C-alpha positions as CSV (number, residue, x, y, z in Angstrom):
1,X,10.7,-20.5,-1.7
2,X,8.8,-22.9,-3.9
3,X,5.1,-23.0,-3.6
4,X,2.4,-25.1,-5.2
5,X,2.3,-23.9,-8.8
6,X,5.2,-21.4,-8.6
7,X,7.6,-19.3,-6.6
8,X,7.0,-16.8,-3.8
9,X,9.7,-14.3,-3.1
10,X,9.9,-12.8,0.4
11,X,12.2,-9.9,-0.2
12,X,12.8,-6.5,1.3
13,X,13.6,-4.7,-1.9
14,X,11.6,-5.8,-4.9
15,X,10.8,-2.7,-7.0
16,X,13.1,-3.9,-9.7
17,X,11.0,-6.9,-10.6
18,X,8.0,-4.8,-11.5
19,X,7.2,-3.1,-14.8
20,X,5.7,0.3,-14.1
21,X,3.5,0.0,-17.2
22,X,1.7,-3.1,-16.0
23,X,-1.1,-3.8,-13.6
24,X,-0.6,-6.6,-11.0
25,X,-3.2,-8.6,-9.0
26,X,-2.5,-8.5,-5.3
27,X,-3.8,-10.4,-2.2
28,X,-3.7,-8.3,0.9
29,X,-1.8,-10.0,3.8
30,X,-2.3,-7.3,6.3
31,X,-2.9,-3.5,6.6
32,X,-0.1,-1.8,8.4
33,X,-1.5,1.7,8.7
34,X,-3.5,4.2,6.7
35,X,-1.1,4.4,3.7
36,X,0.7,1.0,3.8
37,X,-0.2,-2.6,3.5
38,X,1.5,-5.9,3.0
39,X,0.5,-7.9,-0.1
40,X,1.4,-10.9,-2.1
41,X,1.6,-9.6,-5.6
42,X,1.6,-11.9,-8.7
43,X,4.4,-10.6,-10.9
44,X,3.8,-13.2,-13.6
45,X,2.4,-16.7,-13.7
46,X,4.4,-18.8,-11.3
47,X,6.1,-15.9,-9.5
48,X,4.7,-14.0,-6.5
49,X,6.4,-11.3,-4.4
50,X,5.4,-10.5,-0.8
51,X,6.1,-6.8,-0.1
52,X,4.8,-3.7,1.6
53,X,2.9,-1.4,-0.7
54,X,2.7,2.3,0.0
55,X,-0.2,4.2,-1.5
56,X,1.0,6.7,-4.0
57,X,0.7,10.4,-3.4
58,X,-0.7,10.3,0.2
59,X,0.4,10.5,3.8
60,X,-1.8,9.1,6.6
61,X,-1.2,9.7,10.4
62,X,1.2,7.4,12.1
63,X,0.3,4.7,14.6
64,X,3.5,5.5,16.5
65,X,1.9,8.9,17.2
66,X,3.3,12.0,18.8
67,X,0.0,12.8,20.4
68,X,-3.4,11.3,21.2
69,X,-5.1,13.2,18.3
70,X,-2.7,11.7,15.8
71,X,-3.2,8.2,17.2
72,X,-7.0,8.4,16.9
73,X,-6.7,9.7,13.3
74,X,-4.2,6.9,12.5
75,X,-6.6,4.2,13.9
76,X,-9.4,5.7,11.8
77,X,-7.2,5.7,8.7
78,X,-6.1,2.1,9.1
79,X,-9.7,1.0,9.6
80,X,-10.8,2.9,6.5
81,X,-8.0,1.3,4.4
82,X,-8.9,-2.2,5.8
83,X,-12.6,-1.6,4.8
84,X,-11.6,-0.4,1.3
85,X,-9.2,-3.2,0.6
86,X,-11.6,-5.9,1.9
87,X,-13.8,-5.3,-1.2
88,X,-11.2,-7.5,-3.0
89,X,-10.0,-7.4,-6.5
90,X,-6.9,-5.4,-5.4
91,X,-4.4,-4.4,-8.0
92,X,-1.2,-2.4,-8.0
93,X,0.1,-0.4,-10.9
94,X,2.7,2.3,-11.7
95,X,5.0,0.5,-9.3
96,X,8.1,2.3,-8.3
97,X,10.7,2.4,-5.5
98,X,9.5,3.9,-2.3
99,X,11.9,6.3,-0.5
100,X,12.1,3.8,2.3
101,X,13.8,0.5,1.5
102,X,11.5,-2.5,1.9
103,X,8.4,-1.0,0.2
104,X,7.1,-0.3,-3.2
105,X,5.2,2.9,-4.1
106,X,2.1,2.2,-6.2
107,X,-1.3,3.2,-7.4
108,X,-3.8,0.9,-5.8
109,X,-7.3,-0.1,-7.0
110,X,-10.0,-2.5,-5.8
111,X,-12.9,-4.0,-7.7
112,X,-15.1,-1.1,-6.5
113,X,-12.6,1.8,-6.3
114,X,-10.3,2.9,-9.2
115,X,-8.0,5.0,-7.0
116,X,-7.6,4.1,-3.3
117,X,-5.4,7.1,-2.6
118,X,-8.1,9.5,-3.9
119,X,-10.7,7.7,-1.7
120,X,-8.5,8.1,1.4
121,X,-8.0,11.8,0.6
122,X,-11.7,12.4,0.0
123,X,-12.6,10.7,3.3
124,X,-10.2,12.9,5.2
125,X,-8.0,9.9,6.3
126,X,-4.9,11.2,4.5
127,X,-3.4,14.2,2.9
128,X,-1.5,14.8,-0.3
129,X,2.2,13.9,-0.2
130,X,4.9,14.6,-2.8
131,X,7.7,12.7,-1.1
132,X,9.2,15.7,0.7
133,X,9.0,16.7,4.4
134,X,5.8,15.6,6.1
135,X,3.8,17.9,8.4
136,X,2.8,16.6,11.8
137,X,-0.7,15.6,12.7
138,X,-0.8,16.9,16.3
């Protein structure tokens, strides 16, 4: 899709267009939950990719919760991520393939926060995650 000044790719599997050594500016489209958001990422001048970004190394409660406790925690985590990302100056780096098709896995920063994942952990909105089996929140 051509856009004023360049191209925008809306694709479900984009990790291959990123260099894991670079830092990319991103505009948040929407926050999905406490560890995932959709963003328009500028890959290079004239080329943007719209994709879901999963915060590296964390797991937040799911909105499609198994109990009321998990749902309340998920709402709080999503609100916290919205608040953090609203500071602007969002960047993604160390971009890799997420284990679920249609997302990238990345380190995320804002103009005020160097490591969004660490901030979510410190606030108690998420827990560490290494890509293996996830524990429940109920």
